[in-house]
C-alpha positions as CSV (number, residue, x, y, z in Angstrom):
1,M,0.0,0.0,0.0
2,R,1.4,3.4,-0.9
3,S,2.2,5.8,1.8
4,Q,0.3,9.1,2.1
5,P,1.7,12.3,0.9
6,E,3.6,14.3,3.5
7,A,1.0,17.1,3.4
8,V,-1.8,14.6,4.4
9,D,0.3,13.1,7.1
10,R,0.8,16.6,8.5
11,L,-3.0,16.9,8.8
12,L,-2.8,14.4,11.7
13,V,-1.0,17.1,13.7
14,P,1.5,14.7,15.3
15,E,2.8,17.7,17.3
16,A,-0.3,17.3,19.5
17,T,1.0,14.1,21.0
18,S,2.8,16.1,23.6
19,Y,-0.5,17.3,25.1
20,V,-3.0,14.8,23.9
21,G,-1.0,11.6,24.1
22,K,-1.5,10.8,20.4
23,P,-1.8,12.7,17.1
24,L,-4.8,15.1,17.0
25,R,-6.7,13.3,14.2
26,A,-6.1,9.9,15.9
27,A,-7.8,11.3,19.1
28,E,-10.6,12.7,17.1
29,R,-11.2,9.5,15.2
30,E,-11.4,7.7,18.5
31,L,-14.3,10.0,19.4
32,E,-16.0,9.7,16.1
33,E,-16.0,5.9,16.2
34,A,-17.0,5.7,19.8
35,E,-20.6,4.3,20.3
36,G,-23.3,6.2,22.1
37,P,-27.1,6.0,22.5
38,S,-29.4,6.1,19.5
39,Q,-30.3,9.7,20.2
40,I,-27.2,12.0,20.2
41,L,-27.2,15.7,20.8
42,D,-24.2,17.3,19.0
43,A,-23.2,20.3,21.0
44,T,-20.5,21.3,18.6
45,Y,-22.9,23.4,16.5
46,A,-26.1,25.3,16.7
47,D,-29.6,23.8,16.2
48,T,-30.7,25.5,13.0
49,H,-34.2,24.2,13.4
50,R,-34.7,26.0,16.7
51,F,-32.8,29.0,15.3
52,P,-33.7,29.1,11.6
53,P,-32.4,31.5,8.9
54,P,-34.0,34.8,8.1
55,E,-37.4,34.5,6.3
56,W,-36.0,36.0,3.1
57,A,-33.4,33.3,2.7
58,L,-35.3,30.5,1.1
59,P,-37.4,32.7,-1.3
60,T,-34.3,34.5,-2.4
61,F,-32.6,31.1,-3.2
62,E,-35.6,29.8,-5.0
63,Q,-35.9,32.9,-7.1
64,A,-32.2,32.6,-8.1
65,A,-32.6,28.8,-8.8
66,S,-35.7,29.5,-10.9
67,G,-33.9,31.5,-13.5
68,S,-32.9,34.9,-12.2
69,G,-29.5,33.7,-11.0
70,M,-26.5,32.6,-13.0
71,T,-25.6,28.9,-13.0
72,Y,-22.0,29.6,-13.6
73,T,-20.6,32.7,-12.1
74,P,-17.1,34.1,-12.3
75,Y,-14.7,32.3,-9.9
76,R,-14.8,35.3,-7.5
77,G,-18.5,35.3,-7.5
78,D,-21.4,37.1,-9.2
79,H,-20.4,40.7,-10.0
80,G,-23.7,42.3,-8.8
81,V,-23.6,40.3,-5.5
82,R,-20.0,41.2,-4.9
83,A,-20.8,44.9,-5.4
84,A,-23.6,44.6,-2.8
85,V,-21.4,42.7,-0.4
86,A,-18.7,45.3,-0.7
87,Q,-21.1,48.1,0.2
88,N,-22.6,46.3,3.1
89,V,-19.4,44.9,4.7
90,A,-17.9,48.4,4.7
91,S,-20.3,49.4,7.4
92,V,-19.6,46.3,9.4
93,L,-15.8,46.7,9.2
94,G,-15.9,50.4,10.0
95,V,-14.0,51.3,6.8
96,P,-14.9,54.2,4.5
97,T,-15.5,51.9,1.5
98,T,-14.8,48.4,0.2
99,E,-14.3,47.9,-3.5
100,P,-15.8,44.8,-5.3
101,A,-12.2,44.1,-6.4
102,S,-11.4,43.3,-2.8
103,V,-14.3,40.9,-2.2
104,M,-14.3,37.2,-3.1
105,L,-17.2,34.8,-2.4
106,T,-16.1,31.3,-1.3
107,P,-17.7,27.9,-0.4
108,G,-18.0,28.7,3.3
109,T,-15.6,30.6,5.5
110,Q,-13.5,27.5,5.9
111,G,-13.1,27.6,2.1
112,A,-12.1,31.3,2.4
113,L,-9.4,30.4,5.0
114,F,-8.0,27.6,3.0
115,T,-7.9,29.7,-0.2
116,A,-6.2,32.6,1.6
117,L,-3.6,30.4,3.2
118,A,-2.8,28.7,-0.1
119,A,-2.4,32.1,-1.8
120,I,0.0,33.4,0.9
121,L,2.1,30.5,2.3
122,S,5.1,28.5,1.2
123,P,6.5,25.5,3.0
124,G,8.6,26.6,6.0
125,D,6.9,30.0,6.4
126,L,6.5,31.0,10.1
127,V,2.9,31.7,11.2
128,V,1.7,33.2,14.5
129,L,-1.4,31.6,16.0
130,P,-3.1,32.4,19.3
131,D,-3.5,29.6,21.8
132,P,-6.3,28.5,22.0
133,D,-7.9,29.3,18.6
134,Y,-10.2,27.8,16.0
135,L,-9.7,24.1,15.8
136,S,-9.1,23.7,12.0
137,T,-6.6,26.5,11.6
138,E,-3.4,24.7,12.8
139,R,-4.1,21.6,10.8
140,M,-4.5,23.8,7.7
141,L,-1.2,25.5,8.5
142,R,0.5,22.2,9.0
143,Y,-0.9,21.0,5.6
144,F,0.8,23.8,3.9
145,G,4.1,23.0,5.7
146,A,4.1,26.2,7.8
147,E,6.0,26.5,11.1
148,V,3.5,27.5,13.8
149,V,4.4,29.6,16.8
150,R,1.6,29.8,19.4
151,V,1.0,33.0,21.4
152,P,-0.9,32.4,24.7
153,M,-4.3,34.0,25.1
154,V,-4.9,35.4,28.6
155,W,-8.5,35.5,29.6
156,P,-10.4,35.5,33.0
157,T,-10.4,32.1,34.5
158,E,-12.7,32.8,37.5
159,P,-16.4,33.2,36.9
160,G,-17.6,36.8,37.5
161,P,-20.7,38.9,37.3
162,L,-22.0,39.9,33.9
163,G,-20.9,43.4,32.8
164,N,-17.7,45.3,33.6
165,R,-15.6,42.3,32.8
166,A,-12.0,42.4,31.8
167,R,-11.5,41.5,28.2
168,P,-9.2,38.7,27.3
169,T,-5.8,39.7,25.7
170,L,-2.9,38.0,24.0
171,D,0.3,37.7,25.8
172,L,1.8,40.8,24.3
173,D,5.4,40.0,25.3
174,A,5.1,36.6,23.6
175,L,3.5,38.3,20.6
176,E,6.4,40.7,20.2
177,K,8.9,37.9,20.4
178,A,7.0,35.9,17.8
179,A,6.8,39.0,15.5
180,A,10.5,39.6,15.9
181,R,11.1,36.2,14.2
182,K,9.7,37.7,11.0
183,P,6.6,35.6,10.4
184,K,4.9,35.5,7.0
185,L,1.5,35.6,8.5
186,M,-0.6,35.8,11.7
187,V,-4.0,34.1,11.8
188,F,-6.6,34.7,14.6
189,S,-10.3,34.3,15.2
190,H,-12.2,37.3,16.5
191,P,-14.4,36.8,18.5
192,N,-12.1,34.0,19.6
193,N,-13.3,30.6,18.8
194,P,-13.5,28.6,21.2
195,T,-13.6,31.0,24.2
196,G,-15.9,33.6,22.8
197,G,-13.5,36.3,23.9
198,I,-13.3,39.8,22.2
199,Y,-9.9,41.6,22.2
200,G,-9.7,45.1,23.4
201,E,-8.3,48.1,21.5
202,E,-4.8,47.5,23.1
203,T,-4.5,44.0,21.6
204,I,-5.8,44.9,18.2
205,S,-3.5,48.0,18.1
206,A,-0.5,45.8,19.1
207,I,-1.2,43.4,16.2
208,A,-1.5,46.2,13.7
209,E,1.7,47.9,14.9
210,L,3.7,44.6,14.8
211,A,2.3,43.6,11.4
212,Q,3.5,46.9,9.9
213,C,6.8,47.0,11.8
214,H,7.7,43.4,10.8
215,D,5.9,43.3,7.5
216,F,3.6,40.4,7.8
217,T,0.0,39.7,6.6
218,V,-2.9,39.0,9.0
219,I,-5.9,36.8,8.5
220,A,-8.7,37.8,10.8
221,D,-11.5,35.3,11.0
222,E,-14.4,37.5,12.0
223,L,-17.2,35.0,11.3
224,Y,-18.9,35.9,14.6
225,C,-18.2,39.6,14.7
226,R,-21.9,40.5,14.6
227,L,-22.8,38.0,17.3
228,V,-21.7,40.1,20.3
229,Y,-23.3,40.4,23.7
230,D,-23.8,43.1,26.4
231,G,-23.4,45.9,23.9
232,E,-19.7,45.3,23.8
233,P,-17.7,47.4,21.2
234,F,-15.9,45.4,18.6
235,H,-12.5,46.5,17.1
236,H,-11.9,45.4,13.5
237,L,-8.2,45.0,12.5
238,A,-8.9,46.1,8.9
239,A,-10.1,49.4,10.2
240,R,-6.8,50.2,11.9
241,P,-4.6,52.7,10.0
242,G,-2.4,51.0,7.4
243,M,-4.0,47.6,7.9
244,A,-6.6,47.3,5.0
245,E,-3.7,46.5,2.6
246,R,-2.3,43.7,4.8
247,T,-5.4,42.2,6.3
248,V,-7.7,39.4,5.0
249,T,-11.0,39.5,6.8
250,L,-13.2,36.4,6.7
251,L,-16.9,36.8,7.1
252,G,-20.1,34.9,6.4
253,P,-23.7,34.3,7.3
254,S,-23.4,30.6,8.3
255,K,-23.5,31.1,12.1
256,T,-25.2,34.3,13.1
257,E,-27.9,33.9,10.4
258,S,-28.0,30.0,10.5
259,L,-27.2,29.8,6.8
260,S,-24.5,27.1,7.2
261,G,-26.3,24.8,4.8
262,Y,-25.9,27.3,1.9
263,R,-22.1,27.1,2.1
264,L,-21.3,30.8,1.8
265,G,-18.2,32.6,2.9
266,I,-16.7,36.0,2.1
267,A,-13.0,37.1,2.0
268,V,-12.3,40.8,2.1
269,A,-8.7,41.1,1.1
270,P,-6.1,43.5,-0.5
271,A,-6.9,43.7,-4.2
272,T,-3.3,42.6,-5.0
273,L,-3.9,39.3,-3.2
274,L,-7.3,38.4,-4.8
275,P,-5.9,37.2,-8.1
276,A,-3.8,34.5,-6.3
277,M,-6.8,33.5,-4.2
278,E,-8.9,33.3,-7.3
279,D,-6.3,31.1,-9.0
280,V,-6.5,28.7,-6.0
281,Q,-10.3,28.6,-6.0
282,S,-10.5,28.1,-9.8
283,C,-8.7,24.8,-9.5
284,T,-10.3,23.6,-6.3
285,A,-14.0,24.5,-5.6
286,L,-14.4,26.7,-8.7
287,R,-16.9,29.0,-7.0
288,A,-19.3,29.4,-4.1
289,P,-22.7,27.7,-4.8
290,S,-24.1,29.9,-7.6
291,Y,-27.7,30.2,-6.6
292,A,-26.9,30.6,-2.9
293,Q,-24.6,33.5,-3.7
294,H,-27.6,35.7,-4.3
295,L,-28.5,35.6,-0.6
296,L,-25.4,37.6,0.1
297,A,-26.9,40.7,-1.6
298,R,-29.5,40.8,1.2
299,W,-27.2,39.7,4.0
300,I,-26.5,42.5,6.5
301,A,-28.8,44.9,4.6
302,D,-32.0,43.1,5.4
303,D,-31.4,41.4,8.7
304,E,-31.0,44.1,11.3
305,E,-34.2,43.3,13.2
306,Y,-33.5,39.6,12.8
307,L,-30.0,40.1,14.3
308,V,-31.3,42.0,17.3
309,G,-33.7,39.2,18.1
310,R,-31.1,36.5,17.6
311,I,-28.6,38.1,20.0
312,K,-31.3,38.5,22.7
313,E,-32.2,34.8,22.5
314,Y,-28.6,33.6,22.5
315,Q,-27.7,35.9,25.4
316,V,-30.4,34.4,27.5
317,L,-29.1,30.9,26.7
318,R,-25.5,32.0,27.3
319,D,-26.3,33.4,30.8
320,S,-28.4,30.4,31.9
321,T,-25.8,27.9,30.7
322,A,-23.0,29.7,32.4
323,Q,-25.0,30.0,35.6
324,K,-25.8,26.3,35.6
325,L,-22.2,25.3,34.9
326,N,-20.8,27.5,37.6
327,D,-23.3,26.3,40.1
328,S,-22.4,22.6,39.4
329,G,-19.1,22.7,41.3
330,V,-17.3,20.8,38.5
331,F,-17.1,23.6,35.9
332,S,-15.8,27.2,36.0
333,V,-16.7,29.5,33.1
334,E,-16.7,33.2,32.2
335,P,-19.7,34.1,30.1
336,S,-18.6,34.6,26.5
337,F,-18.4,38.1,24.9
338,G,-19.5,36.7,21.5
339,T,-20.1,33.6,19.4
340,A,-22.5,30.8,20.4
341,Y,-19.9,29.0,22.6
342,L,-18.8,28.6,26.1
343,F,-15.4,27.2,27.0
344,P,-15.7,26.0,30.6
345,K,-12.7,24.9,32.6
346,V,-13.2,21.4,34.0
347,L,-12.5,21.1,37.7
348,V,-12.2,17.3,38.0
349,D,-9.2,15.0,37.5
350,A,-9.9,13.6,34.1
351,T,-8.4,14.1,30.6
352,D,-10.3,15.9,27.8
353,Q,-10.5,12.6,26.0
354,E,-11.9,10.6,28.9
355,L,-14.6,13.2,29.5
356,A,-15.5,13.5,25.8
357,L,-15.8,9.7,25.4
358,A,-17.9,9.4,28.6
359,L,-20.2,12.3,27.6
360,K,-20.9,10.6,24.2
361,S,-21.4,7.1,25.6
362,R,-23.2,8.0,28.9
363,A,-24.8,11.4,28.4
364,G,-25.5,11.1,24.6
365,V,-23.8,14.5,24.0
366,V,-20.9,15.3,21.6
367,V,-18.6,18.1,22.7
368,N,-15.4,19.6,21.4
369,P,-12.6,18.6,23.8
370,G,-10.4,21.5,24.6
371,Y,-7.2,19.9,23.1
372,Q,-8.7,20.5,19.6
373,S,-8.0,24.2,20.0
374,G,-4.4,23.9,21.0
375,P,-2.4,23.2,24.2
376,G,-3.9,26.2,25.8
377,G,-7.4,24.6,25.5
378,V,-6.5,21.5,27.5
379,G,-8.7,21.1,30.5
380,H,-11.7,22.7,28.9
381,M,-14.5,21.8,26.5
382,R,-16.4,23.8,23.9
383,L,-20.1,23.8,24.2
384,C,-22.5,25.4,21.7
385,F,-25.4,26.7,23.7
386,A,-27.6,27.6,20.7
387,Q,-29.9,24.7,21.3
388,D,-33.6,24.1,21.9
389,E,-34.0,25.3,25.5
390,Q,-35.7,22.3,27.0
391,V,-33.5,19.8,25.2
392,W,-30.4,21.8,26.3
393,D,-31.4,22.0,29.9
394,R,-31.8,18.3,30.2
395,A,-28.5,17.8,28.3
396,L,-26.7,20.1,30.7
397,D,-28.0,17.9,33.6
398,R,-26.6,14.8,32.0
399,I,-23.3,16.6,31.2
400,I,-22.9,17.7,34.8
401,D,-23.8,14.3,36.2
402,V,-21.2,12.5,34.0
403,V,-18.5,15.1,34.8
404,T,-19.4,14.9,38.5
405,S,-18.9,11.2,38.5
406,F,-15.2,11.8,37.7
407,A,-14.9,13.9,40.9
């Protein structure tokens, strides 16, 4: 039997053995293959039946599929849709204007991230990545042969009252040392996935200053930037002076608007980088789903009232979930600033893998073990609280019971 290409072997992330005990994908496959009850609640993503897309989504798709939309669009996406997206995202990012030449439509935000990395990286390039951060980013970086340097994220570890909370930060000393090594790229999710943290102006300014001083590009995955709680201000990296020409911002409607099934992502990037990204997409996915692209012309522009309601509903679930976890005695969690996730610290003597396997087999709940997000995530688990309220309340009881048994 032929051996796998080195790039595929790197997707296993064997470096994780030091904190997981085995390569990352081997641990994940163990979880995937583990048996559980016939009814499983997957708490790694939102329930899009309980929280459906905006009412305009399906009619817009049907109209495009019925003849008003192109079947084959340019690789970057439909011209008219990209023009509408450019206009709408400018208000979100806080920039004076965004040109269509800087917008590319992709098959999901994951597709946007892969395409951007492929257009930027060469084997051996150094990349700065927060710890913890989005669970797929490091394996993509390893696939492209990048050298990854992790910068610890510092966020409150003790539960506290809502409001007037200290924002998480990056370890700025570690960030400066990493930047001094002349990286090609920095990648970070904002709000942070998995913790739901939002970086303050000091952290965003530090990233901007170091990127310009040491001449590296930054990919800011801002998929959840509109799903922010407690009226917290959000600082976009691309809006910082001098950063629009060296920042790739990833956006999309899959989470906040529950449009994940339409497979839509947006990359807002320097116009000089877009041709390379287009070349990559032209020989991989070709284009974002053509009929679905037309939803993006209405995205942001037509969902303000919807967004307000969604945030209110999610915030109630966030608060009740955090309260129940903190009252359990086996979890400690700070309510997230954004996203649909909580990232509680586990207060019992068990590994992430032991807990994840037990929760699947005994509680009928699938969670993201903390190790998936990097060594800084060990000892935590990621829970998506955007679930049917009654179903979620009972699931939390089962989660707490199983974790308590390890105490």
